[in-house]
C-alpha positions in Angstrom: -16.2 11.2 2.3 -18.7 12.6 4.8 -19.8 16.0 4.7 -17.7 18.7 6.0 -14.8 16.2 7.1 -11.5 17.2 5.6 -9.2 14.3 4.2 -5.8 15.3 3.4 -4.6 12.9 0.1 -1.2 11.7 -0.1 0.3 10.7 -4.0 4.3 10.0 -2.9 4.4 8.5 -6.5 8.0 8.5 -8.2 10.4 11.3 -6.4 7.3 13.7 -6.1 5.2 14.5 -3.4 1.5 15.9 -3.7 -1.2 16.6 -1.0 -4.4 17.8 -1.3 -6.9 18.7 1.3 -10.3 17.6 0.3 -13.2 19.0 2.5 -16.9 16.7 2.0 -19.9 18.9 1.0 -22.9 18.7 -1.1 -22.4 17.7 -4.9 -18.6 17.6 -5.2 -16.3 17.7 -2.5 -13.6 20.7 -3.3 -9.9 21.9 -2.1 -10.1 23.4 1.0 -6.4 24.3 0.8 -3.7 25.5 -1.8 -2.2 21.9 -3.4 1.4 21.2 -3.1 3.5 19.7 -5.0 6.9 18.4 -4.1 9.9 17.6 -5.9 12.0 15.3 -3.3 15.7 15.5 -3.7 17.1 12.6 -1.9 19.2 10.1 -3.4 18.0 7.0 -1.3 14.6 5.7 -0.4 14.7 6.2 3.8 15.5 9.6 2.9 13.1 10.5 0.4 10.5 9.0 2.9 12.1 11.4 5.9 11.8 14.3 3.9 8.5 13.5 2.3 7.7 13.1 6.4 9.0 16.4 7.2 6.9 18.0 4.2 3.8 16.4 5.2 4.1 17.7 8.5 4.6 21.6 7.6 2.0 21.0 5.6 -0.6 20.4 8.0 0.9 22.9 10.3 0.8 25.7 7.7 -3.0 25.1 6.6 -4.2 23.9 10.1 -5.2 20.2 8.7 -3.8 18.8 12.4 -6.6 16.1 13.4 -7.3 15.5 9.9 -8.1 12.4 8.1 -5.7 11.0 5.8 -5.4 8.6 2.7 -2.4 7.5 1.1 -2.6 7.1 -2.6 -0.6 4.1 -2.9 2.2 4.6 -6.3 2.0 1.9 -9.0 5.3 0.7 -8.3 4.1 -0.4 -4.4 0.8 -1.8 -6.1 0.8 -5.8 -7.6 -2.3 -6.4 -9.2 -3.5 -9.8 -11.3 -6.7 -10.8 -13.0 -7.7 -14.3 -12.2 -10.5 -16.3 -13.0 -11.8 -18.3 -9.6 -14.5 -21.1 -9.3 -17.7 -20.4 -7.5 -17.0 -19.6 -3.8 -18.8 -18.3 -0.9 -18.6 -14.2 -0.4 -17.5 -15.6 3.9 -14.8 -17.7 2.1 -12.9 -15.9 -0.3 -10.3 -14.0 1.5 -9.0 -17.4 2.7 -9.1 -19.0 -1.0 -7.6 -15.6 -2.2 -4.5 -15.8 0.7 -3.7 -19.3 -0.4 -3.3 -18.3 -4.4 -1.3 -14.8 -2.9 2.2 -16.8 -3.3 1.1 -17.5 -6.6 0.0 -14.5 -7.8 2.9 -12.3 -6.2 6.6 -12.5 -5.8 6.0 -12.1 -1.5 5.1 -14.2 0.6 1.9 -13.5 1.9 2.4 -12.1 5.3 4.5 -9.8 3.5 1.5 -8.2 1.5 -2.5 -6.8 2.0 -4.4 -7.4 -0.6 -8.2 -6.4 -1.7 -10.3 -7.8 -4.4 -13.0 -7.2 -6.7 -15.2 -9.0 -9.4 -15.4 -7.9 -12.5 -18.3 -7.0 -14.7 -18.6 -9.7 -16.4 -17.5 -13.7 -15.3 -14.4 -14.8 -16.7 -16.2 -18.1 -18.2 -19.8 -18.0 -17.1 -19.7 -20.7 -13.9 -16.8 -19.0 -11.6 -16.1 -15.3 -10.9 -13.6 -13.0 -12.5 -11.5 -11.0 -9.9 -9.0 -8.2 -9.6 -7.0 -8.9 -6.6 -4.8 -6.0 -5.3 -2.0 -5.9 -3.0 0.5 -4.0 -1.5 3.7 -4.3 0.7 2.6 -4.6 4.8 6.5 -2.7 5.9 5.5 0.3 3.1 2.0 0.9 4.2 2.6 0.4 7.9 5.3 3.2 7.7 2.9 5.7 5.9 0.4 4.9 8.6 3.4 6.1 11.2 4.4 9.1 9.5 0.9 10.1 9.2 0.4 10.0 12.9 3.2 11.8 13.8 2.5 14.6 11.1 -0.5 15.0 13.3 -3.2 13.1 11.2 -5.2 10.4 11.1 -4.6 7.6 8.8 -7.9 6.8 7.1 -7.1 4.6 3.9 -4.3 3.6 1.7 -5.8 3.4 -1.6 -4.1 1.8 -4.8 -2.9 4.6 -7.1 -5.2 3.1 -10.2 -9.0 3.4 -7.6 -7.5 6.7 -6.5 -7.7 8.0 -10.4 -11.0 5.7 -10.9 -12.4 7.9 -8.4 -11.3 11.3 -9.4 -12.5 10.7 -13.0 -15.9 10.3 -11.2 -18.0 12.8 -12.9 -15.8 14.2 -15.6 -17.1 15.3 -19.0 -15.8 13.7 -21.7 -15.1 9.8 -19.9 -17.5 7.2 -20.5 -16.3 5.7 -17.7 -18.0 2.8 -16.0 -19.5 1.7 -19.0 -17.9 -1.7 -19.3 -15.3 -0.4 -21.8 -11.2 0.2 -21.1 -10.3 3.7 -20.1 -6.0 4.2 -20.0 -5.1 6.9 -17.8 -1.4 8.6 -18.9 0.1 10.9 -16.3 3.5 12.5 -15.5 4.8 11.1 -11.6 7.5 12.9 -10.7 10.5 11.5 -13.5 8.3 8.8 -14.6 5.4 8.1 -16.9 2.5 6.1 -14.8 -0.3 4.2 -17.1 -3.8 2.9 -15.4 -6.4 0.6 -17.2 -9.9 0.5 -16.0 -12.3 -2.2 -17.0 -15.2 0.0 -16.1 -14.8 1.1 -12.8 -12.1 -1.4 -12.2 -8.0 -1.2 -12.1 -6.7 -4.1 -14.3 -3.2 -2.7 -14.5 -0.9 0.0 -13.0 2.5 0.5 -13.5 5.3 3.1 -13.7 8.3 3.3 -15.6 11.2 6.4 -15.5 12.5 7.7 -18.2 13.4 11.3 -19.5 10.8 14.2 -20.1 10.8 14.0 -23.2 9.9 10.6 -23.8 6.9 9.8 -21.7 4.9 9.9 -24.1 5.8 6.9 -26.1 6.8 4.8 -22.9 2.9 6.1 -21.6 1.7 4.4 -25.0 4.1 1.4 -24.5 2.8 0.7 -21.4 -0.4 1.0 -22.5 -0.2 -1.9 -24.6 1.5 -3.9 -21.8 -1.9 -3.1 -19.7 -4.6 -4.3 -22.4 -2.5 -8.1 -23.1 -4.1 -9.9 -20.8 -7.5 -7.9 -21.2 -10.4 -9.3 -22.9 -11.2 -7.3 -26.6 -14.5 -5.5 -26.0 -17.7 -7.5 -27.6 -18.3 -3.9 -29.3 -14.8 -2.9 -30.6 -15.6 0.0 -28.4 -12.3 2.5 -28.5 -10.7 2.6 -25.6 -10.8 6.0 -23.7 -7.3 8.0 -23.2 -7.1 9.8 -20.4 -3.5 12.0 -21.1 -1.9 15.3 -20.8 -3.1 17.5 -24.3 0.7 17.5 -25.5 1.0 13.8 -25.4 -2.1 13.6 -28.1 -0.7 13.1 -31.7 -4.3 11.8 -33.4 -7.5 13.1 -34.5 -9.4 13.4 -30.8 -11.5 10.3 -32.2 -9.1 7.2 -33.3 -5.6 7.4 -33.4 -3.1 4.9 -32.5 -4.0 1.3 -32.0 -3.2 -0.3 -28.5 -3.2 -4.3 -29.1 -5.2 -3.5 -31.9 -7.9 -1.5 -30.3 -8.4 1.9 -31.5 -7.8 5.1 -28.8 -10.5 8.1 -28.3 -8.6 10.8 -26.7 -11.1 11.9 -23.8 -8.9 14.7 -22.1 -6.6 15.2 -19.6 -7.8 15.5 -15.5 -10.0 18.1 -14.6 -8.6 20.6 -12.4 -10.4 20.1 -8.9 -12.8 23.2 -8.3 -12.2 25.8 -6.5 -8.4 26.1 -5.5 -8.3 28.2 -2.6 -6.0 31.8 -3.0 -2.9 31.7 -1.6 -0.3 33.8 -1.1 1.9 32.4 -3.5 -0.4 34.3 -6.6 -1.5 31.5 -9.4 1.1 29.1 -9.3 -1.5 26.9 -8.6 -3.6 27.3 -10.6 -0.8 25.9 -13.6 -0.8 23.0 -12.0 -2.1 20.0 -14.2 -4.6 18.2 -13.2 -3.3 14.9 -13.7 -0.6 15.7 -11.0 -3.0 16.5 -8.3 -5.6 13.4 -9.6 -3.9 10.9 -7.1 -4.4 12.8 -4.3 -7.2 14.0 -4.6 -8.8 10.6 -5.9 -7.7 9.0 -2.6 -8.9 11.5 -0.5 -12.6 11.6 -2.2 -12.7 7.5 -2.3 -15.8 5.4 -1.2 -15.8 2.4 -3.0 -12.2 1.7 -3.9 -10.6 -1.3 -2.4 -8.4 0.0 1.0 -5.7 -1.6 1.5 -5.1 0.2 4.9 -4.5 -2.1 8.2 -8.6 -1.8 9.0 -9.3 -1.5 5.2 -13.0 -1.5 4.2 -12.7 -4.5 1.6 -12.3 -7.0 4.5 -14.7 -10.0 4.4 -15.2 -9.2 7.9 -15.5 -5.7 7.7 -18.5 -5.9 5.1 -20.4 -8.3 7.5 -19.8 -6.1 10.2 -21.5 -2.8 7.8 -24.3 -5.4 6.6 -24.9 -5.9 10.4 -24.8 -2.2 11.7 -27.0 -1.1 8.7 -29.7 -3.9 9.0 -29.6 -3.1 12.8 -30.2 0.1 12.2 -32.9 -0.3 9.6 -35.3 -2.7 11.9 -34.7 -0.6 14.5 -36.0 2.0 12.8 -39.2 -0.2 11.9 -39.4 -0.8 15.1 -39.4 2.4 16.4 -42.9 3.0 14.2 -44.5 -0.3 14.3 -43.8 -1.6 17.7 -43.9 0.5 21.4 -41.1 2.0 22.6 -40.5 -0.9 25.2 -39.8 -3.4 22.5 -36.9 -1.1 20.2 -35.5 -0.5 24.0 -35.3 -4.1 24.8 -33.4 -4.7 21.2 -31.0 -1.5 21.8 -30.3 -3.5 25.0 -29.8 -6.7 23.3 -27.3 -5.2 21.0 -25.4 -3.5 23.6 -25.2 -6.8 25.3 -24.1 -8.6 22.2 -21.5 -5.5 21.7 -20.2 -6.0 25.2 -19.5 -10.1 24.6 -17.7 -9.7 21.3 -15.8 -7.0 23.3 -15.2 -9.0 25.6 -13.9 -12.2 23.3 -11.4 -9.5 22.0 -8.2 -10.6 24.9 -9.1 -13.8 24.5 -8.6 -13.8 20.8 -5.5 -11.2 20.9 -3.7 -14.3 23.4 -4.2 -16.7 21.3 -2.8 -14.7 18.5 0.2 -14.2 20.2 0.4 -17.5 21.4 -0.2 -18.5 18.1 2.6 -16.5 17.0 5.1 -17.2 19.6 4.9 -20.8 19.1 5.9 -20.3 15.4 8.9 -18.4 16.1 9.9 -21.4 18.9 9.0 -24.2 15.8 11.5 -21.5 13.6 14.3 -22.1 15.8 13.7 -25.2 16.7 14.4 -26.5 12.7 17.3 -24.2 12.9 18.9 -26.1 15.8 18.5 -29.2 14.0 19.3 -28.3 10.6 22.6 -26.9 12.6 22.9 -30.7 14.4 22.5 -32.6 11.3 25.4 -30.9 9.6 28.7 -29.9 10.7 27.7 -28.1 14.0 29.4 -25.1 12.5 26.4 -22.8 13.0 25.8 -23.2 16.2 29.3 -22.7 16.5 29.0 -19.3 15.0 26.0 -18.9 17.0 27.7 -19.4 20.4 30.7 -17.1 19.3 28.4 -14.6 18.3 26.8 -14.5 21.6 30.1 -14.1 23.2 31.1 -11.4 21.6 28.1 -9.1 21.5 27.8 -6.6 23.9 25.2 -6.2 26.3 21.9 -4.3 25.3 22.8 -5.6 21.6 19.6 -8.1 20.2 20.0 -9.6 16.6 17.1 -9.5 14.5 18.4 -11.8 11.7 21.4 -14.2 10.9 22.2 -15.2 7.8 25.0 -18.0 7.4 25.6 -19.0 3.9 29.0 -21.7 4.3 31.2 -19.6 6.5 30.0 -16.3 5.5 27.6 -14.5 8.2 25.7 -11.8 8.3 23.8 -10.2 11.1 21.0 -7.7 11.5 20.7 -5.8 14.8 19.8 -2.9 17.7 22.2 -2.1 19.7 23.2 1.0 22.2 26.3 1.8 20.0 27.0 -0.1 17.2 30.7 0.6 16.7 31.3 -1.4 19.8 30.8 -4.6 17.6 33.4 -4.1 15.5 36.3 -4.6 17.1 34.4 -7.3 19.0 33.6 -9.0 16.4 37.2 -9.5 15.1 39.2 -10.1 17.9 41.4 -13.1 18.2 40.6 -13.9 14.3 37.7 -16.0 14.5 36.1 -13.1 12.0 38.0 -11.8 9.2 36.8 -9.1 6.6 34.6 -7.7 9.2 32.6 -5.1 7.4 29.4 -3.0 7.9 26.6 -4.1 5.2 24.6 -0.6 5.4 24.9 2.4 7.1 24.4 2.6 10.9 20.7 4.1 11.9 19.8 5.2 14.5 15.7 4.5 15.8 13.3 6.5 17.8 14.1 4.1 21.2 17.6 5.9 20.7 19.0 2.4 19.2 20.7 2.2 16.3 20.4 -0.5 13.6 23.2 -2.3 12.1 24.2 -5.1 9.4 27.6 -6.4 9.7 29.1 -9.0 7.2 32.4 -11.3 8.1 33.9 -14.8 7.2 34.1 -17.0 10.2 37.5 -18.8 10.9 37.1 -21.9 12.6 39.6 -22.6 15.3 42.0 -25.4 15.9 39.8 -28.2 17.4 40.1 -28.9 20.9 43.2 -31.2 22.4 42.0 -35.0 21.7 39.2 -34.4 20.0 38.8 -36.9 16.8 
């Protein structure tokens, strides 16, 4: 992170929100405000997220952090990680090639994921490349990006939890991280235990499992064994470094219970971030275990981690852009010393011209992307109509009946037909008015809301209604 820049790390793992405001400085960054550990009380995901946003806004206002950068520590239950061997591919072609593999690697369509990758220290077979691919749902990341903006912060990244914990361990005493061996990290995350496995500096496994407080240590070691199943055993037989709360360890500190046949060496818990600022709550912050703050702190200080935000630093185009910028900057410095000032001015003018041309092409590229998206939507509608025309025609009849009954200002965002079972999603100024209109004349029966009505920021109500379509008698003269 930049010197003297303040970054807020956000760790919403399980039902606990942890916030850490970190300021860069010469040496290791330090907290510039007391951290916050808040147990969320909501019983539904939407309520939990809304409560978390309210707590975040209060934290920003209370500590005067408006305008600061913010990085999200993406929880383990929202992170999907796969270790794969890949044939030799040029770096610029790697992202398109991996996009084709996402559907095989993860249980979601590629369009619903943001992903990044890192090469492991050693190739998988000596010919290709061993890669770790990490992904997270787009809708979850976009919600937090919007919530961060509404709280007065500037979204600056979304760091998977394994990468955040790896960054938090940088410089920690007693942990031989980065040597190519394995490091297992166990920590409490709300009402769950979380496990991360690092191969060198690269997270190759992250998982979260809810369990009673008294069973967290046992569940943590069970997850550690799972995390080591697909990892090759270290050639030198080095033990797995374990970072965990002291009370979870029952070994002798050097070698203990096996994990996939590997000895385990206890290396201690996360060191608490240095220089915790005092607050009016007394010594409350000093009693917070380092593991609870590690995710938020690591996300705030992350520099080399995978970034799953919309402007993620892991994309090939961003890397090429950084390479170009740094190369041109170095060339400019050399020219300033080796050539007259006029040559430097010409070079700078040429760069400005290229930047202007790239900027001028931006609207055209955006227009093409918008046209392609519109064409895709039209093709889906045509496909739906063709499928309906080839069958009994009931889907078209159902669509016609819905169109006649829905009030003005109502928009459908989803329609699912299974036989005569119908489920619709949409937005309406008043969702309650739709119920009697659908039940009119008996063309739809068993009409019921499938989920609670929620009001959007634009004052529209989001609804989901299920019903059974009842076809009417055939028209007079119909065969």
